[in-house]
N, C-alpha and C positions, 0 to 999 in steps of 0.2 A: 438411549445414549446417555452417558455420564458426562457431567460438566467437565470433569477432569480430562476426558478424552477429547472433548471439543477444544479446550484450552491448549492441549498438547499440539493439536493440528493447526489452530488458527491464531493463537496468541503467542507470537514467537519473536525473539530478538533479532535485530539486524543493524548493521552499521552502514549508514548512507542509504540512498535510494535503492529500492530492491531490484530494479532492472539492471543497473550497472553492477550491483553486487552479484546478481545471479550470473551475468556474463563473465565477470572476473572469476567467480567460483568455477564456472564451466571451463574457462581457459586454464585455471590452475589444476583442475582435475585432468584435463586432457594432457597438460604438460607433465603431470606426475607419473605417467606410465612410460615415459622415455627419458633419455639422458642427453646431456650435451647442451651447448649454447642454443638459444631460441633463434630460429632463422625467419620464421613467418607465422602469422596468426590469421586465420580466415574464419569469418563468422557468417552464418546464414540465420536470419531471424525474421520474425513476423513484423509487420509495420508498426504495431503499437509498442513493442519493445524498443524499436528504433526511435520512435518519437519520444519515449520516456527517457532515453539516454542522450538526447540531442543537446540539451543545454544544462543539465543538472550537475552540481558539483560533486566531486569525489573526495571523501575524507582522507586526510593525511597525504594529499598529493600536491600540496602547494597551489590549491585553487584550480587544478586542471578539471576540464569538463569533457564530456562527449564519449561516444561509443568506441572510438579508436583507442583512446586512453584506457578505457575499461578493459578492453581486450589485452592490450600490451602489458598493463600492470598485472592483470591476473596471470598471464603466462609466465611472468617473472617472479611470482610469489614463491616462497619456500615450499608450499604445499597447500592442499585443499581442506585441511582439517577444520578450519574455522567456519566453513560454510558461508552463510550470508554476513558474517562478521569478518570476512577475509581481508578487508582493507585495513584492519588493525595491524597487519604484518608489514605494511608499507614502510620503506626506509628511503632516505634521500638517494641512496645508491640505486634502489629499484626504480625510483622515479626518473633518475637520469638515464638509466638503461632503457626504460620504456620510451623516453623522449627520442632517443637515437633510433629505436625500432620504428616508431611512427614516422619520423623524418625520412628514414630510408625507404619508406613505402612498404614496410613489412607487415602492415595490418590492412586487411581488405574486408569489405562487407557486401553481402548481397541480401536484398530484402525480398522475401516471397510475399507479394502483395495479396495473394489469395488466402493466406493463413489467417484463420479467425481466432485462434487461441495462441497463448504464449508458446513460442518456439525458439529455442536457442541451440544452435548446432555449431559447435566450435572445434576447429581443427588447429592443432599446434604442431608445426614442423620443427624438430630439433635435430641436432647433428646425429643423434643416435636413433632416430626414428620419428614416426608421426603418431600423435595421439588424437583421439576424437571423443568429445563428450556431448551428449544431447540431453537437454532439459525440455520437458513438455508440460504444458498446461499450468503447472504451479512452479514457483520460483526455486523450490528446493527438491523438485522431483526429477532425479537423474534416471533416465530410462535406457540409456545406452552408453557404453564406454568401450572404445576400441584402441588397440595398439597395432599399428601397421596393418589396419584393415581387418584384424581378427578381434572378435568380441572378447572383452575381459569381464569377468563377473564383477559387478559394482563393489561387492564386499572386499575384493582384493585391493582396492585403491581408496574407496571412500564409501561411507555408509549412505545408501540412498534413502531419501525421506519418504514418508507415507504419502497418501493421496488425500489432502485436505478438501479437495473438490467434492469428494463423496460426502463429507460431513456437511458441506453447504447444501448439497442436493437433498439430504435428509431433513435439514432444518427448513428448507423451502416448502416441505409438505406439512409442516406443523402449524396449527392455528396459534394466534397470539396467546391464548390461555395456556397452551402447552409450553410456549417459550417462557412465559412468566414462571410456571412451575419449575422448569429446568433451571432458570436463574436462581430461584429460591432454594434449590437443592444443593447449593454450594456448601461444600465441607470446608473445614478450617484450612486444609492445604490449598484448596481452590482459592479461598479468600486471600491467602498469602501471595499466591501467584498473581492474582488480579491487582493487589495493592503494590507489589513490587513493580509490575509493569506500568501502573499509573505513575508511580514515583519517577521512573525513568523518563516518561513522556512529559511530566511536569518539569523535570530538571532541564530538558532541552528547551522547553517553552520559556522558562525564566531566563535561561542563558540567551535565548533569541532576542529578548528585550534589549540586551546590550548592543545589538546590531542596528537598532533603530534610533532615530533622533528623539531627544527628550519630549518634544511636543507630542509625538505619537504615543509615547508610553506613560506620560504623566497621568497618574491615577487620581489626582486630587479632584478633578472635575468630571470623572467618568462614573457612570452607574455600573452595577455589577455586570450587566450584559455586555456593555462596551468593553469593560476591562477583560472579561473572559474571552470574548471574541478576538481581541487584540493579542491576548496571550497565546491563543491557538495559532493565530497568524504568525506570531514570532517563532513558535516552535517549528512550524512547517517551513518558514523562511530559513531558519537555521539549518534544518535538515537538507533542504534543497540547495543551500549554499555549500554544503559539504562539511559542516561543523562535525568534529569527531565525537559524537555522542551516540551510544547504542540506544535505540528506541525499541519499544515493543510494538511489533507490527500487528495488524488486525486484518484478517482475510487477505494476506499477502501485501499489505500496504502500511508503511509507517505513518503516512499522512492520515489514513483512516484511524490508526491507533491513537495518534495525538488528538485528532478531532473528537474522538469519542471519549477518551479517558480524562482529558484535562477539564472540560466544563462540568461533566457529571460529578467528578470527584470534588472539585473545588466548590461548585454550587451546593453540593450536599453538605460540605463542611460549613459553609457560610450560613446555610439555612438551619444549622443545628440538628441535622439528621444524623441518626446513629451510623456508626461505621458499617454495621450489618446491612442496613438499608442501602447505603452507598454501594457496597459490594454487589448487592442484588441488582441495583439500577445499572451499574456498569456491566454486569454480566448480561443483562437483558439488552443493553445497547450494543454489546458485541454480537450477541446472537442475531439480533435484527440486522445488523450490518452485514454479517456473513450470509444471511438468507437473501438479502437484496443483491449481494455480490454474485450469488448464484445466477440471478436473472440477468445482471449486467455483464458478467464475465470478469475474470481476474483482471484483465486489461480491457478498458471500455472506451467507446466513443464519447461517453458522457463522463463528467467529473465524479468519480467514485467517492472522493473525500468529502465533497459537499453533499452529494445526493445519498449515497449508501450510508455513510457515517452520519449525515444529517438526520436520516430516518432513525438511526440507532439512538442518537442523542435525544430526539424528540420522544421516543418511546421510554428511554430512561428517565427523562424529566417528568413525564406523566407518572411513572411508578414512584419517583421520589415524593411526589405530591399526593400520594395515596389514590391515584387514578387506577382504573382497571382496563380490561381488554377493550371495552367499548370506546373509552377515551383515547386509548392508544391507536385504535383504528381511525378515529377522527383525525388525530395528529398526523398519522401517516398520509391520509388523503390530502391534508393541507400541504405537506411537503411535496408530494408528487405533483399536485396541482400548481405548485409554485416554481419548483426548481427544474423540472424535466426540460431538457434541451440545453442545459449548461454543458458546453463542450469540454472535452479533454484535448488540449493541444500540447501535450507532453508534460513531463515533470520539469519543474523550473521554479524560480522564486515566486513567480506570479501565482502559484498554487495557494500561497498564504492568503491572498486576497479572496480567492474563491472559498476557502474554508471559513473566512469571516462571514461571508454571505450565508454559508450553510448553517453556522451557529446562530446567526440572527434569525434565520428562517425557522430553525428548530425551536428556539425559545418562544417565538410568536405562535408557531403551530401548536405547541403544547399548551400555551396559555389559553388559546382559543378553544382547544379541545376540552380542557378542564371546565370551561364555561358552557360546554355542550355545542360548540360551534365548529362545523367542519364543512368542507366543500362536498356537495352531494354527489351521489353516484351518477346522476344524470349529466354531470358536467364533464366535458372533454374526454380524457382517456381513463378516468377513474372507473373502477369496477364496483360490484356490489359487496365485495369483501376485500380485506387487505391482500389476500392471496391473488385474487383476480386483478387488483390494481397493480401489483408487482409484476405479474405476467405481462400486462399491457405496457408497463414501463420498460420491461425487457424487450418487447417487440419494437418499441420506438428506438431504443439504443442499439440493438443488435442488427435490426433490419432497416428501420427508417433512417438511421444516421450512418449507414455503412459507407455511402459515397463520400461522406465528409472526411473520413480518415484518408482516403485517397488524395483528396485535395490538400489536406494538412501535410501529408508526406511529400507531395510535389512542391509545396511552398518551402518546406524545410530543406529539401535537396537543392532547390534553386538558390536558396540563401547560402548553402554550403559551397556550391560551385562558384558563387560570386565573391567568396572571401579571397 
């Protein structure tokens, strides 16, 4: 695998939370194959997509939130060409028209509770026909497009994305040493892509500080760890609030991208580390995050931003401090032994606080590992190798926590009915 191929699949721009953006893109794609006024939009989705759209803000929408708005806005967009940046095309007129569609009962959702992977099946009825678009497993993977029940080749309407999931699967088979070698293989073009993505994520983090009270963001009495964790929190808070900043997503998640890029880049600069080493630490952080995401799933019962990206940050920090594969393995054990069990109850502003916990855990895990201290394999769910540990983590989150998603979905639907 070339690092450039990895970055093409896993280090991608998006505007707003990726689940609402993917739903809007699916609706825009379905709408694009027919003409006339939009009459109705129907969505069938998996429970984790539903929960990640429940309370998150939508950029350029006037602070609208929720899955019905994502569907309505997407169906009224001028086209699907922007992909996961489609909310950039929103106008006040589109928002007003979407509001009328929602209020008239023109948007409906069914949740297929047995779906374990990301599934977005959107049908848009227009005066001139009915379009249908299906996205599977990954946010930008269009697997089916229909016009009036007849399959349309995706290339006729929109370019379908590749399969980043296969990249994650390959990474999950590689030992830490091989991931380090891959990170260090970065060419100049790869480094440029990494730096540009980090700059995007640092920009929304710094903007996010303006959304918090001065007492929270006052840096005069904060150490570097506190300041960086609050900066990450601010970036995630801004993104979950719907602030109109394009971020670089990592393994399908903008929150993972912010969590990984901001502390590794800024800690490296503050420590006087060369740009070359910062690039390699960020690349390793991304690779580890994607490998962990393969075990957790694109959408998980556990908090991917804190756990998967937290593991990536810990690995990158060790590399920044001249640690090697053994120290990284210790750091990963420290994270898994600490954060496993942190639930994902949907995308929302509260995710910012979870990422603060993940950053704090990553710095402490790396510091302990560099001193030769790690939770031993005899403890809890830890394995005798990083690969075994991550498989055990995956078992907990995909099987052990499966019933939890059902309860979260029930709580959210009860709250929605009570409004």
